[in-house]
C-alpha positions as CSV (number, residue, x, y, z in Angstrom):
1,M,-50.1,-71.1,6.3
2,T,-46.5,-71.6,7.1
3,N,-44.4,-68.9,9.7
4,D,-41.1,-69.0,7.5
5,P,-38.3,-66.3,9.0
6,S,-36.7,-66.2,5.2
7,S,-40.0,-65.3,4.1
8,R,-41.2,-63.2,6.7
9,G,-37.8,-61.2,5.9
10,S,-37.9,-60.9,2.1
11,R,-41.9,-60.0,3.0
12,S,-40.3,-57.4,5.1
13,R,-37.5,-55.7,2.5
14,L,-40.7,-56.0,0.0
15,L,-42.9,-53.6,2.3
16,R,-40.5,-51.4,3.2
17,W,-39.8,-51.0,-1.0
18,L,-43.1,-50.0,-1.1
19,G,-43.2,-47.6,1.7
20,L,-45.6,-49.9,3.8
21,A,-43.3,-50.9,6.5
22,G,-45.1,-49.6,9.3
23,E,-48.0,-51.1,8.2
24,A,-46.4,-54.4,8.1
25,E,-44.8,-54.1,11.5
26,S,-48.3,-53.3,13.4
27,G,-50.1,-55.7,10.7
28,E,-51.1,-59.8,11.4
29,E,-48.8,-62.2,10.7
30,T,-50.8,-63.6,8.2
31,L,-51.2,-60.8,5.9
32,D,-51.4,-61.9,2.5
33,I,-48.4,-60.4,0.1
34,I,-49.9,-61.4,-3.0
35,G,-53.3,-59.3,-1.5
36,L,-51.5,-56.5,-0.6
37,I,-49.4,-55.4,-3.6
38,R,-52.7,-55.9,-5.7
39,D,-53.8,-53.0,-3.5
40,V,-51.0,-50.9,-3.9
41,T,-51.3,-48.1,-6.7
42,A,-49.0,-47.3,-9.4
43,R,-49.4,-43.3,-7.7
44,E,-48.4,-44.8,-4.3
45,I,-45.2,-46.0,-6.0
46,W,-44.3,-43.0,-7.8
47,L,-44.8,-40.4,-5.4
48,P,-41.8,-40.9,-3.2
49,A,-39.7,-40.9,-6.4
50,K,-41.7,-37.4,-7.3
51,R,-40.9,-35.7,-4.0
52,R,-37.3,-36.6,-4.1
53,L,-37.2,-35.1,-7.6
54,L,-38.8,-32.2,-6.4
55,A,-36.6,-31.6,-3.5
56,K,-33.5,-31.8,-5.6
57,V,-34.8,-29.2,-7.8
58,A,-35.3,-26.9,-4.3
59,D,-32.2,-27.5,-3.5
60,F,-30.7,-26.5,-6.6
61,L,-32.6,-23.4,-6.8
62,I,-31.6,-23.1,-3.0
63,D,-27.9,-23.7,-3.1
64,H,-27.3,-21.3,-5.8
65,D,-29.9,-18.7,-4.3
66,L,-31.6,-18.7,-7.5
67,E,-35.1,-16.8,-8.5
68,V,-37.6,-19.3,-8.1
69,M,-39.2,-18.9,-12.0
70,P,-40.5,-21.3,-15.1
71,W,-36.9,-20.6,-16.6
72,T,-34.6,-21.3,-13.3
73,L,-37.2,-24.4,-12.3
74,E,-35.9,-25.9,-16.2
75,I,-32.5,-25.0,-16.0
76,A,-32.8,-27.2,-12.1
77,Y,-35.0,-29.9,-13.7
78,D,-32.1,-30.9,-16.7
79,C,-29.7,-30.8,-14.5
80,V,-30.8,-32.8,-11.5
81,T,-32.3,-35.3,-14.0
82,G,-29.3,-35.7,-16.2
83,A,-31.2,-33.8,-19.3
84,K,-28.4,-31.4,-19.7
85,P,-25.3,-33.2,-18.8
86,K,-22.9,-30.7,-20.0
87,L,-24.8,-27.7,-18.4
88,A,-24.7,-29.7,-15.1
89,Q,-20.4,-30.2,-15.1
90,M,-20.1,-26.3,-16.0
91,I,-22.2,-25.7,-12.9
92,L,-20.0,-28.2,-11.0
93,E,-17.0,-27.0,-12.1
94,R,-17.6,-23.2,-11.6
95,T,-19.1,-24.3,-7.9
96,E,-15.9,-25.7,-7.1
97,A,-14.2,-23.0,-8.3
98,G,-15.9,-20.8,-5.6
99,Q,-17.6,-18.6,-8.6
100,P,-21.9,-18.1,-7.7
101,I,-24.1,-19.7,-10.2
102,T,-26.2,-16.3,-11.4
103,I,-29.0,-15.6,-13.7
104,V,-26.7,-13.7,-15.8
105,W,-24.2,-16.3,-16.2
106,L,-26.9,-18.8,-17.0
107,E,-28.6,-17.1,-19.8
108,Q,-24.8,-16.6,-21.3
109,V,-24.2,-20.5,-21.2
110,V,-28.0,-21.3,-22.4
111,R,-27.5,-18.7,-25.3
112,E,-24.3,-20.6,-26.2
113,E,-25.3,-23.6,-26.2
114,E,-28.8,-23.2,-28.2
115,G,-26.4,-21.5,-31.0
116,E,-24.2,-24.2,-31.0
117,T,-27.6,-26.5,-31.0
118,S,-28.9,-23.9,-33.3
119,S,-25.8,-24.0,-35.8
120,E,-25.5,-27.6,-35.4
121,L,-29.3,-28.4,-36.5
122,L,-29.0,-25.8,-39.7
123,A,-26.0,-27.6,-40.7
124,A,-27.7,-31.1,-41.0
125,L,-31.0,-30.1,-42.0
126,M,-28.8,-28.1,-44.8
127,S,-26.9,-31.3,-45.4
128,R,-30.3,-33.5,-45.8
129,L,-32.0,-30.6,-48.2
130,E,-28.8,-31.4,-50.3
131,D,-29.2,-35.2,-50.6
132,T,-32.9,-34.5,-51.3
133,L,-32.1,-32.0,-54.0
134,E,-29.6,-34.5,-55.4
135,E,-31.8,-37.2,-55.1
136,F,-34.7,-34.6,-57.0
137,V,-32.0,-34.2,-59.8
138,S,-31.2,-38.0,-60.2
139,A,-34.6,-38.5,-60.8
140,T,-35.6,-36.1,-63.1
141,T,-32.2,-37.0,-65.0
142,H,-33.6,-40.8,-65.0
143,A,-36.5,-39.7,-66.4
144,R,-35.2,-37.6,-69.0
145,S,-33.2,-40.5,-69.8
146,A,-36.0,-43.0,-70.0
147,T,-37.8,-40.7,-72.3
148,T,-35.0,-40.3,-74.9
149,E,-34.7,-43.7,-74.9
150,Y,-38.3,-45.0,-75.1
151,G,-39.0,-42.4,-77.5
152,A,-36.1,-43.6,-80.0
153,A,-37.3,-47.4,-79.2
154,L,-40.8,-45.9,-80.4
155,Q,-39.5,-44.3,-83.4
156,Q,-37.9,-46.9,-84.5
157,H,-41.0,-49.4,-84.6
158,V,-43.1,-46.5,-86.0
159,D,-40.4,-47.1,-89.0
160,D,-40.8,-50.5,-88.9
161,L,-44.7,-51.0,-89.4
162,E,-44.2,-49.0,-92.4
163,Q,-42.8,-52.6,-93.5
164,V,-46.0,-54.6,-93.9
165,G,-44.6,-57.4,-93.7
166,R,-43.4,-57.2,-90.2
167,A,-46.5,-55.8,-88.8
168,G,-47.5,-58.3,-86.8
169,A,-44.1,-58.7,-84.9
170,V,-43.6,-55.2,-84.5
171,I,-47.1,-54.8,-83.1
172,T,-46.3,-57.4,-80.3
173,E,-43.1,-55.7,-79.5
174,L,-44.5,-52.2,-79.4
175,A,-47.1,-53.5,-76.9
176,A,-44.5,-54.8,-75.3
177,L,-42.3,-51.6,-75.0
178,A,-45.6,-49.7,-73.9
179,K,-46.5,-51.9,-71.0
180,A,-42.5,-51.6,-70.1
181,M,-42.7,-47.7,-70.6
182,M,-45.8,-47.5,-68.1
183,H,-44.0,-49.3,-65.4
184,R,-41.1,-47.2,-65.4
185,T,-43.2,-44.5,-65.9
186,R,-45.1,-45.3,-62.5
187,E,-41.9,-45.8,-60.9
188,I,-40.4,-42.3,-61.6
189,E,-43.7,-40.1,-61.2
190,H,-43.7,-42.1,-57.2
191,N,-39.6,-41.4,-57.1
192,L,-40.3,-37.2,-58.1
193,C,-43.5,-37.2,-55.7
194,E,-41.3,-38.6,-52.9
195,S,-38.5,-36.2,-53.4
196,E,-40.5,-33.3,-53.8
197,R,-42.5,-34.6,-50.3
198,R,-38.9,-35.0,-48.6
199,A,-37.9,-31.7,-49.9
200,M,-41.2,-29.8,-48.9
201,E,-40.8,-31.2,-45.3
202,L,-37.3,-30.3,-45.2
203,Q,-37.8,-27.1,-46.1
204,K,-40.3,-26.4,-43.7
205,S,-37.8,-27.9,-40.9
206,L,-35.2,-25.2,-42.4
207,D,-37.6,-22.4,-42.4
208,E,-38.4,-23.5,-38.4
209,A,-35.0,-24.2,-37.2
210,R,-33.8,-20.5,-38.8
211,R,-36.9,-18.9,-37.3
212,V,-35.6,-20.1,-34.0
213,A,-32.1,-19.5,-34.3
214,D,-32.9,-16.1,-35.0
215,E,-35.6,-15.4,-32.2
216,D,-34.6,-14.6,-29.1
217,H,-36.4,-16.4,-26.4
218,L,-37.4,-13.9,-24.0
219,T,-39.2,-10.8,-25.9
220,G,-40.0,-12.9,-28.8
221,L,-38.0,-10.0,-31.0
222,P,-34.8,-11.2,-33.5
223,N,-31.7,-11.3,-31.9
224,R,-28.5,-10.3,-32.6
225,R,-27.6,-12.5,-35.4
226,A,-31.0,-11.5,-37.1
227,F,-30.6,-8.1,-36.7
228,E,-26.8,-8.2,-38.6
229,T,-28.5,-9.9,-41.2
230,L,-31.4,-7.3,-41.3
231,F,-28.4,-4.4,-41.2
232,E,-26.9,-5.9,-44.1
233,K,-30.0,-6.1,-46.3
234,E,-31.5,-3.0,-45.1
235,Y,-27.9,-1.4,-46.1
236,A,-27.6,-2.9,-49.5
237,A,-31.6,-1.8,-50.2
238,A,-31.2,1.6,-48.9
239,K,-28.3,2.5,-50.8
240,A,-29.6,0.9,-54.6
241,S,-32.7,3.2,-53.8
242,G,-31.2,6.3,-52.4
243,E,-33.0,6.7,-49.2
244,P,-31.5,7.2,-45.6
245,L,-31.0,4.8,-43.1
246,C,-30.6,5.2,-39.4
247,V,-29.5,2.8,-36.5
248,A,-30.0,3.3,-33.1
249,F,-29.3,1.6,-29.8
250,C,-31.2,1.9,-26.6
251,D,-30.2,1.1,-23.0
252,I,-32.4,0.6,-20.0
253,D,-31.5,3.3,-17.2
254,H,-30.4,1.5,-14.0
255,F,-31.5,-1.9,-15.0
256,K,-29.1,-3.9,-12.5
257,R,-30.7,-1.9,-10.0
258,I,-34.0,-3.3,-11.0
259,N,-32.6,-6.7,-10.7
260,D,-31.3,-6.1,-7.7
261,C,-34.2,-5.2,-5.8
262,H,-37.2,-6.8,-7.4
263,G,-35.2,-10.1,-8.6
264,H,-34.6,-11.1,-12.5
265,A,-38.0,-12.7,-13.1
266,A,-39.1,-8.8,-12.5
267,G,-36.3,-7.8,-15.0
268,D,-37.3,-9.9,-17.6
269,R,-41.1,-8.5,-17.0
270,V,-39.5,-4.8,-17.7
271,L,-37.0,-6.4,-20.8
272,K,-40.8,-7.6,-22.2
273,V,-42.5,-4.3,-21.5
274,V,-39.4,-2.3,-23.3
275,A,-39.6,-5.1,-26.4
276,E,-43.5,-4.4,-26.6
277,T,-42.9,-0.9,-26.6
278,L,-40.6,-0.5,-29.3
279,S,-42.2,-3.0,-31.1
280,Q,-45.4,-0.4,-31.7
281,I,-42.8,1.8,-33.8
282,S,-41.7,-1.0,-35.9
283,D,-42.9,-1.5,-39.2
284,A,-41.6,-3.0,-43.1
285,R,-39.1,-0.1,-43.0
286,C,-38.4,-0.2,-39.1
287,H,-36.9,-3.5,-37.7
288,V,-36.2,-3.9,-34.1
289,A,-33.6,-6.4,-32.5
290,R,-32.6,-7.2,-28.7
291,H,-29.2,-7.0,-29.0
292,G,-28.0,-8.4,-25.9
293,G,-28.8,-8.0,-21.9
294,E,-30.9,-5.1,-21.7
295,E,-29.9,-3.6,-24.8
296,F,-32.0,-3.3,-28.1
297,A,-31.1,-2.3,-31.7
298,V,-33.0,0.2,-33.9
299,L,-33.2,-0.1,-37.7
300,F,-35.0,3.1,-39.5
301,R,-34.9,2.9,-43.2
302,A,-36.4,6.1,-45.4
303,L,-36.2,8.3,-42.3
304,P,-33.1,10.8,-41.6
305,P,-32.1,11.1,-38.5
306,E,-34.2,14.0,-36.9
307,K,-37.7,11.7,-37.9
308,A,-36.1,8.6,-37.0
309,W,-35.0,10.5,-33.6
310,D,-38.9,11.9,-33.3
311,R,-39.8,8.1,-33.2
312,L,-37.7,6.5,-30.8
313,D,-38.3,9.4,-28.8
314,Q,-42.1,8.7,-28.6
315,A,-41.5,5.2,-27.3
316,R,-39.1,6.4,-24.7
317,E,-41.5,8.9,-23.3
318,S,-44.2,5.9,-23.2
319,I,-42.5,4.1,-21.3
320,A,-41.5,7.0,-19.0
321,E,-45.2,7.5,-18.7
322,R,-46.1,4.4,-17.2
323,R,-45.4,2.8,-13.7
324,L,-44.9,-0.7,-13.1
325,V,-45.5,-2.7,-10.2
326,N,-43.4,-6.0,-8.9
327,R,-46.5,-8.5,-9.4
328,A,-44.6,-10.9,-6.6
329,T,-44.7,-7.9,-3.7
330,D,-47.0,-5.3,-4.9
331,M,-43.8,-2.9,-4.7
332,P,-43.1,-0.4,-7.6
333,F,-40.4,-0.4,-9.8
334,G,-40.6,3.3,-9.8
335,R,-40.1,4.9,-13.3
336,V,-38.6,2.9,-16.0
337,T,-36.7,4.8,-18.6
338,F,-33.8,3.6,-21.4
339,S,-31.6,6.0,-23.2
340,G,-30.7,5.8,-27.1
341,G,-28.3,7.0,-29.6
342,I,-28.7,7.3,-33.2
343,A,-26.5,7.4,-36.3
344,D,-26.9,8.1,-40.2
345,V,-25.2,5.4,-41.4
346,F,-24.2,7.1,-44.7
347,A,-22.6,9.5,-42.5
348,Y,-19.8,6.8,-42.1
349,K,-17.5,5.1,-44.2
350,T,-18.3,1.7,-43.0
351,R,-21.7,0.0,-41.4
352,S,-19.1,-1.0,-38.3
353,D,-18.1,2.8,-38.0
354,A,-22.1,3.7,-37.9
355,L,-22.5,1.3,-35.5
356,R,-19.9,2.5,-32.7
357,A,-21.1,6.3,-33.6
358,A,-24.6,4.7,-32.3
359,D,-23.1,3.6,-29.5
360,E,-20.9,6.4,-28.6
361,A,-24.0,8.5,-29.0
362,L,-25.8,6.1,-26.4
363,Y,-22.8,6.8,-24.4
364,A,-23.3,9.9,-24.0
365,A,-26.7,10.2,-23.4
366,K,-26.1,8.1,-20.1
367,Q,-23.8,10.9,-19.6
368,S,-26.0,13.5,-19.8
369,G,-28.5,12.4,-17.7
370,R,-30.4,9.7,-19.3
371,N,-34.1,8.9,-19.7
372,C,-33.0,10.9,-23.2
373,I,-32.3,9.8,-27.2
374,L,-29.3,11.7,-28.6
375,V,-27.7,11.9,-32.5
376,A,-24.3,11.1,-33.5
377,G,-22.6,14.4,-34.5
378,Q,-25.4,16.6,-33.7
379,E,-26.5,18.7,-30.2
380,P,-29.1,17.5,-28.0
381,P,-32.7,18.0,-29.3
382,P,-34.8,20.4,-27.4
383,L,-36.6,18.6,-24.5
384,R,-40.5,17.4,-25.0
385,D,-43.5,19.5,-23.3
386,A,-44.1,16.9,-20.8
387,A,-48.1,18.6,-21.0
C-alpha cells in the first residue's frame, strides 16, 4: 500500500470530521479507510450534533434565566433550530434593547402569534369551504340541467315512437341517448360524492380549528375570545326567556408571589388547580373561562346574584381548604385563595357595563382583604362558618 502524503491528509480530515482523529493518530499507518467507514454507526455520526443542539437549548434557557419546563424547552428548541424565526428575531431585538425575556412576555407573544395563526387558518379553511360549496352547487346545477335536457329528449322520442313508421330509427336513437345519459349520470354522481367528501373533511378541519382557537392551551378552558362569544349567546337566550344572568370575575390572590417564590412552572400548576375547581361548578348554564393571566370569568344563567354567589363561594372555599406543595422542591405554597366579583347583567344598560361592574366588585374584594366574593351594588354577605 502506497504511503501518499496527500492521501494521509485526506484520511486525517475525514477521521476528524467523524470524530475519530485520536484513533487515527494512535493507530497504524496501514489503517483501511473503507473498513473504518463501514464500522462507523449512524449514532456515532449524529451524536455530536445532538449534543451541540442540546447545549444550545440549555444555553438559551440559562442566558435568559428561564425555568426548565416543557413549554420553555419547546420555545428554546424552536428558536435555536430556526423553526420560529419571527419569535427568535423578537427575542434578539428585546435582548439588544436590554429588556429581559420573561415567561409573561413569552406567553403574550406566543398567544398573539397563535391568535394570528388561528385567524389565518380559519380564513383559509372558510375560503376552501366556500370553494367546495360553490363546486357542489355547480355540480347540482349541472345535474338539474342535464336531467331537464334528457327529460325533454326522452319525451320527444316517446312522441316519435307513436309514429310506427319511424319506430326502428327512434329505438336506435333512444338506445344511444340512454347510453349517453348513463355515462353522464355516473360523472355527475362521482362529482357530487367527491364534493360532499371534501365538504365533510373541510367541515371537520374547520370545527377543529375553531376548537383550538377558542381553547386556553394551559388549562383547557375556553379562552377570552370564546367567553365573549358565550356571553353574547347567553345574553340573548336569557333575555328571550326572561331568565336572570350573572357574570363574575375571579382572580388568584398574590399570584405574583407564587411565581416569584416557586417559579412559573409551579404557578402553572396553581392555575390548573383553580381551573379544575371552577370547572366543577360549571354545567349547561354555567360557563367558566380563563379570561387572561390569573383571572377567570364565569357566566351564571338562570341564577340570581345570591345563588350565583353561593355557588362561586363554594369553589372559593374548596380551594382555600387545600394545601398545595411544590413537587419540585417539596415546599408548601401556603394557602391558595382567589377573590371574585359578581354582577347582575340585566341590572345594567349594556353587557360592557355589567362586565365593568363585576370587575369593580372584584377590585373591592381585593381591597377588603381578599379571599372573598362580592356582588356589585350589594353589601358583603356574611362569612361562612368554617366548621
